[in-house]
N, C-alpha and C positions, 0 to 999 in steps of 0.2 A: 121732148119733155113737155109738159103739161103751161098753158098759157100762164097760171098761178104762180109756177117756178120761175119761169120766164121776167114775168115781170119783178118776182121779188128780187132780183139780181139785178134789176136795173138794165135788160135787155128787153129793146122794142122788136118786133116785128112788124116790117112793113107789107105793103100787098103784093108784092112780087115777092117774098119768102127772102128777102134778105134783112139781116138784122142789124138795127142800131142799137148803139152802143152811149151810155151817158158817160162824161169825166170821170165820174169815181170808178167806175167798171174798167175804162181804156186805163186808168192809173194804176189800177191795180192786179191788171192784165202783164203791166210793164213792167212788175215785181214776180212774176210767179214764171216757172221753166218753160210755159207755152204761152205764146203770142199768136196772134194772127197775123198772117202773111202777108208780109208789104213788099216783098223785092228789095230788103233793106239787109245786108247780112254785116252784122258787126262782129268786130276780129278789136281787141282794143285791150291796151296794160294799166291799171289801174293800178298803181305805184303805193299809194299807203291806202291800204283796205282794215276793216276793221271786220274778221269773221268769227261771230258767236255760235259755238256748237252745244245743244243742251242732249242730254237723254235720262229717259227714267232708269232708275236704280230700283233692283229687284224686279225688272218685269217677267224676265223669263219665268222665274219661278211661280210670280204670279198666275202668269199663262195655262203653266203644267198644275197648279191646283184650281183652278174657277170653272166654273163652266163658258161656252165660249160668248154667251150671250153676255154674262159678265164682262168678261173680254172686250168683247164688240165695244158695249156701252160706256167703258172705261176711255176706251181709244178715241170714241168718238167725240165725248166731255173733252177729253186731252185736246184734244187739235181744234174742236170750235175753240175753248176759251184762249188755247194760246195764238191762234189767230186775230179774237179777238182783243187782246194782252197788245200782237203786235199791232193793231191798226190803231191801237189809243195811244200806246208807248212809243213805239216804234216807226213811227207813219214815216223818217224819212229813210229805210232803209232803202237799198236800194234792190235788193233779192232776196228770197228764202226759198227753202227748200222742205218739204214736211219730207221725215223719216220717219214714219210709224212712232213708235213711241221717246220721238227724237224730232229736231229740226236743226234746222243751218239757215243761219241768216247770216248776210253780207251788208255793210254799210263801204260801200264803193268809193267815197272821198273822207277822207278823215279831216275833223273840223272839233269841238268840243261839244257840239249839239250831237254828234252820233255817237262819241263815247258815252255822254249820257244816257240815253236810247237804250243804247245795248247791257248797260247795264239798270237801266228799271225797267227792260223787258226781264233779265232774268232776275233778279229781287222782288219784283212784284207778282213773276210769275210761281218762283217757288213759295212766298209765301201763302197765295192762291192754295195752290196745291196742297200745301202743309195742313191749313186749317180746314178746307173746304174738300177738295179735288180726292184728296189720297187718304182723307180721316176713318174710312172705313177700311182701309187697308195698310194696318201701319206699317208694313215691312215696303213702302213703294216711299221715292223721293226723286229730288232732280240733281244733278249734278253737272257743269259744263267749264266750257273753258271760251276764254277771248283772247284773240289773237292778232296783231298788227304784223301787215306783212304785203307783198305784193300778191297780187290775182291775176288773172287773165281770163277777161270775157269775149265771149263768143256766141253765134248763134247761126244755122241751118236749117234748111228747108226740112220738115216733118213730113217728107215723102211725096204722097199723091194728097194729103190733104191740105187745105187753107192755110195751114200752121205753120209755124215753126218751132223749134226748140231753142233755146234759152240755156247757157249754164256759165259757168264758172270753174277755171282749177287754177292750178297753184300751189305751192307749198307753203300757205300757210291755213290753206283748207286743212290739209293731210295735218299739218301740226295742231290744230284747233279740235279735228276730230282724235288724233291721238292721246292728248292731254284732258281732255273730258276724260276719258276713260282710268284717269287716274284720281279726279275728284268723288270725293265722298258726296252724299248726300248734303246738299246746300253748299256744297263748296263751288265758287268760278274760282279756277285756275287761269290768270292772266300771263301772258308773255312778257319775256323779257325786255323787248322793245317799248313795251308799255310803260313799262317801271321806268326805267330808264329816261324817257323822256319828262318825267314826271306828271306825266298825267292819272297816273293809278298810285296809290297809295297800298302798299302790298307787304306780307310778312311771308320771309321764308320757311319753309316745312322742308325741314334736311333728315327727316325720320329715315333712320337706313333702309326698312322695306319702301316705304315710297320711292327713294332715290335707286334703289335697286331696280326697280321697275321703269324709272324714267329713263336710266341710262340700257336698258334691255329694247327700247322702243328702236323700231329699225325707222328709217328715214327722215333721223332728226338731228338737225346738225350739232357741230362740237357746243358752239355758245347756248342751245335751248336744253342742252342737258346737265347744266353746272345745278340748277335748284328747282324748285317747284317754286310758285309765286302764287300768294293766296292772297286775293280781293278784300281790302280792308276797308276802300271809302276812295273816293273821284277826290282829287286835289281842287279846293274851292275856287283856285284861281284858273280853273283850265281854260276860259275863253281867252283871259288876256297871255295864256301864256302860246295858244296858238296865233298871236298876234308878233310873237319874235322867235317863234319855232323853227331850225333849218331842220325836215327831214331826212339828211344827206345818209341814208341809208343800205 
């Protein structure tokens, strides 16, 4: 890695070949899958977490119908702009993982700020993609799902390197990834729990074809097969809701 690139990343190399990181870079590392090894391994349960999963619609056909340089250029722009959006509007997220033509973002502490950030990241980015990023390609769009559920955070050593690997697992992640497949371009499916606690206003989609697909999903609890809830708006009283809300589920 060149000195110029290292400098741009906020990384300073000292005379004895050690690396010094500024505070912003350290904060960013804490939200990614790979972190600097510090002999501390986490194994924690986060009972009320928000999971946002997004994916590009039409990307498989796009790859088949375009030259690799076009595909590479789009995915680089998609990723770079999504990270910029996340840094600006989802600053308090706990973790993110890039998934090629999609992404997974987790806020492992539920409050009004987390819900606002998750929704804003989604709505802001689909608007940008529609008006700018995907404009030359009419068949591309973004769908997603936002789920409230328990997740488990863990860290392991990355073998011989001086790095450690961090990840989250849990039913909520599986549910978000499955539900997003049912979202049309521009749609954000929200979990029943988010609607039940009054944080999100949503409309039910009881279309027979969509319901058939929902009930065919594997590894989904019965209560999450009852209906598809499409995001409509955030409850404007969301901050006061969390002052009195009991999340015993």
